[in-house]
C-alpha positions in Angstrom: 6.7 11.3 16.2 5.8 8.2 14.4 2.1 7.8 14.2 1.3 10.9 16.1 -0.9 13.1 13.9 0.9 12.0 10.6 -0.3 14.3 7.7 -0.3 14.3 3.9 1.2 17.6 2.3 1.6 18.8 -1.2 4.3 21.3 -1.9 6.2 22.8 -4.9 9.4 21.0 -6.0 11.5 23.5 -4.1 9.5 22.9 -0.9 7.5 26.1 -0.8 3.8 26.5 -0.7 3.1 23.4 1.5 -0.4 22.5 1.9 -1.8 20.0 4.4 -4.4 17.9 2.5 -5.4 15.5 5.3 -5.7 18.0 8.2 -7.0 15.4 10.7 -5.7 14.5 14.1 -5.6 10.9 12.9 -2.6 9.4 11.3 -2.5 9.8 7.5 0.5 8.4 5.6 1.5 6.3 2.5 0.4 8.6 -0.3 0.6 7.9 -4.1 -0.5 10.1 -6.9 -2.7 8.8 -9.8 -0.8 8.9 -13.2 -3.2 11.6 -14.5 -2.4 13.8 -11.4 -6.2 13.9 -10.4 -6.0 12.0 -7.2 -3.9 11.1 -4.2 -4.5 7.9 -2.4 -3.4 7.3 1.3 -4.1 5.3 4.3 -5.6 6.6 7.6 -6.9 5.5 10.9 -9.4 8.3 11.0 -13.0 7.7 11.8 -12.2 5.3 14.5 -11.6 2.6 11.9 -8.6 0.3 11.3 -6.4 1.6 8.5 -8.6 2.5 5.6 -7.7 3.8 2.3 -8.8 7.5 1.2 -8.8 9.4 -2.0 -8.3 13.2 -2.1 -7.8 15.8 -4.9 -4.3 17.6 -4.9 -6.2 20.7 -3.7 -7.5 18.9 -0.7 -11.2 18.6 -2.1 -13.4 15.5 -2.6 -11.8 13.6 0.4 -13.6 10.1 0.4 -13.0 6.7 2.0 -12.4 3.8 -0.3 -15.1 1.2 0.5 -13.3 -2.0 1.4 -13.3 -4.2 4.5 -9.6 -4.9 4.3 -6.9 -3.0 6.1 -5.4 -0.7 3.6 -1.7 0.5 3.9 0.7 1.9 1.4 -1.5 1.9 -1.5 -0.4 2.4 -5.2 -2.5 3.4 -8.2 -2.7 1.2 -11.3 -1.4 3.2 -14.3 -5.0 3.5 -15.6 -6.2 4.8 -12.2 -9.0 2.4 -11.8 -7.5 0.1 -9.2 -5.1 0.2 -6.2 -2.7 -2.4 -5.0 -1.9 -2.3 -1.3 -0.6 -4.2 1.5 -3.1 -5.2 4.1 -4.6 -7.9 6.3 -7.9 -9.2 7.4 -6.1 -11.3 10.1 -2.5 -12.4 10.5 0.5 -11.4 8.4 0.3 -8.7 5.7 -0.6 -9.9 2.2 -1.0 -7.9 -1.1 -4.4 -7.0 -2.4 -6.0 -5.2 -5.3 -9.0 -3.1 -5.0 -11.4 -1.7 -7.6 -11.9 1.9 -6.9 -15.5 1.9 -8.6 -16.9 -1.2 -7.0 -14.9 -1.6 -3.9 -14.1 -5.3 -4.8 -10.9 -6.5 -3.2 -8.8 -9.5 -4.1 -6.1 -11.1 -2.1 -3.1 -11.8 -4.3 -0.6 -13.3 -1.9 -0.7 -15.8 1.0 2.8 -16.8 2.1 4.6 -17.3 5.3 5.7 -13.9 6.6 4.6 -10.6 5.4 4.3 -9.2 1.9 4.4 -5.5 1.6 5.1 -2.1 -0.2 3.5 -3.0 -3.6 3.8 -0.9 -6.7 2.6 -1.1 -10.1 5.0 -1.2 -13.2 4.4 1.7 -15.4 2.8 -0.4 -18.1 0.4 -2.1 -15.7 1.7 -5.7 -16.5 3.6 -6.3 -13.2 3.5 -5.6 -9.4 6.7 -5.4 -7.6 6.6 -6.1 -3.8 8.6 -7.1 -0.8 8.3 -10.4 0.8 9.6 -12.3 4.0 8.9 -15.6 2.5 12.6 -16.4 1.7 13.7 -15.6 5.3 15.0 -18.6 7.1 12.6 -18.1 9.9 9.7 -18.4 7.4 10.8 -20.7 4.4 9.9 -24.4 4.5 12.8 -26.6 5.6 13.3 -28.1 2.1 13.6 -24.6 0.4 16.7 -22.3 0.1 16.4 -19.4 2.2 18.2 -16.2 3.2 19.3 -14.6 6.5 20.6 -11.0 6.8 22.3 -11.6 10.1 20.4 -8.7 11.5 17.4 -8.6 13.8 14.2 -9.1 11.9 13.2 -10.8 8.7 15.0 -10.7 5.4 13.1 -9.2 2.6 13.3 -10.0 -1.0 11.7 -8.0 -3.9 9.4 -10.2 -6.0 7.2 -9.6 -9.1 3.8 -10.9 -10.0 1.0 -10.1 -12.3 -2.0 -8.0 -11.3 -4.0 -11.2 -10.9 -1.5 -12.6 -8.5 0.0 -15.2 -11.0 3.7 -15.7 -11.9 5.0 -14.9 -8.6 
């Protein structure tokens, strides 16, 4: 079931040799590999906390919580492996944040009507792609062009920005 003891697994490309890396009755999901293959980052509601980010080695060792006070979901490693970008919220709608893995310093990059989510770094580290509901007619200001999918729920667009939040 959804959010019922979700786990993070690593397996061979053919699906054999599956190993459970998270092995916890909490919900663990949203994994991403570091570019050097040394770490996997994921989000979890373990330890009785709201969603937090965790790092683990591909063999399941060195599991540790990322020290941040912001809700961490769907993290993605920067190409150099020093930061993660993720969707999260401290209150209200989802926004995009960048967190420094060494210091735990977190910076909010977006603050728009509607949610922003599913961020990912470009391979060269120059851009972050993410989805946003800001163009949905339910969210956009009255004087702005907007989109409606005709389906229930908000329309999502894919946007780009620099890792400092500029050039959205």
